[in-house]
VOGU-3710 file (C-alpha; in Angstrom, 3 decimals, decimal comma):
1> esqylgltrw> 14,294/6,162/-9,323  12,349/5,106/-5,920  9,428/3,655/-5,315  5,886/5,698/-6,413  8,057/6,295/-9,533  10,046/9,026/-7,671  12,725/10,260/-9,928  15,178/13,182/-9,504  16,923/14,844/-12,016  20,390/16,074/-11,041
11> dmetgeskdi> 22,349/18,964/-12,313  26,072/17,885/-12,633  27,265/21,667/-12,881  25,706/23,110/-9,578  24,608/19,821/-7,502  21,211/21,032/-7,531  18,321/18,198/-7,860  14,996/18,341/-8,426  12,437/15,343/-7,504  10,181/14,437/-10,522
21> rpgdpeghig> 6,611/12,124/-9,661  4,104/11,734/-11,577  0,934/13,211/-10,581  1,970/15,683/-7,939  2,790/19,117/-9,354  5,331/20,057/-6,708  7,341/17,009/-7,015  6,778/15,665/-3,226  5,759/12,538/-1,740  6,417/13,506/1,791
31> arrnwttwpd> 4,569/16,501/1,953  0,961/16,123/3,921  -0,926/16,709/1,230  0,239/13,676/-0,656  -0,560/11,352/2,010  -3,830/10,139/3,742  -4,539/9,677/6,966  -6,482/6,989/8,253  -8,021/8,007/11,820  -8,607/5,676/14,231
41> lsdpyqrlgn> -9,507/6,738/17,653  -8,214/3,921/19,558  -5,325/4,697/18,164  -3,060/7,457/19,418  -0,720/6,957/16,284  -2,198/7,841/12,396  -1,488/5,268/10,064  -0,223/6,932/6,917  -1,367/5,376/3,303  0,568/7,027/0,069
51> amepanwdgp> -1,961/9,044/-1,981  0,212/8,637/-4,993  -0,117/6,607/-8,590  0,482/3,227/-7,652  3,929/2,528/-9,078  7,155/-0,038/-8,879  10,202/0,627/-7,894  11,234/-0,185/-11,445  8,671/1,680/-13,538  9,849/3,175/-16,598
61> yiisphdtnt> 11,140/6,195/-17,615  12,369/7,483/-21,011  13,600/10,850/-22,377  12,805/11,664/-25,773  15,250/11,249/-28,320  13,691/13,799/-30,144  12,955/16,523/-27,486  15,034/16,319/-24,250  12,779/18,139/-22,544  10,029/15,732/-22,875
71> lyagtsrlwk> 9,896/12,833/-20,331  7,733/9,381/-20,312  6,874/7,795/-17,143  5,195/4,644/-16,697  2,583/3,381/-13,837  -0,601/2,349/-14,509  -0,742/5,086/-16,991  1,604/7,070/-19,191  2,523/10,163/-17,809  4,334/12,914/-20,144
81> stdrgdt> 5,976/16,073/-19,140  7,553/18,773/-22,001  9,738/20,653/-19,342  11,970/18,343/-18,020  9,722/17,113/-14,964  9,283/20,547/-13,471  5,201/20,064/-14,054
//
């Protein structure tokens, strides 16, 4: 888990990983479309602001004991995925 409730699912057999981020169907936080640029014409460097749902480093997440494909994650809202965080 990381800032903005970034979760990662690891496949222990293949070593592959999948980023899971509530509110972002692609699971990416660094992609251009997930960042807001605040233009300042007097500043040649653009400041980036995160457009993701606000969350703490220690935001709660739960794997359902009834269906292991269902994940719940908490920010200022409750997020639910029924496909292990793929969407």
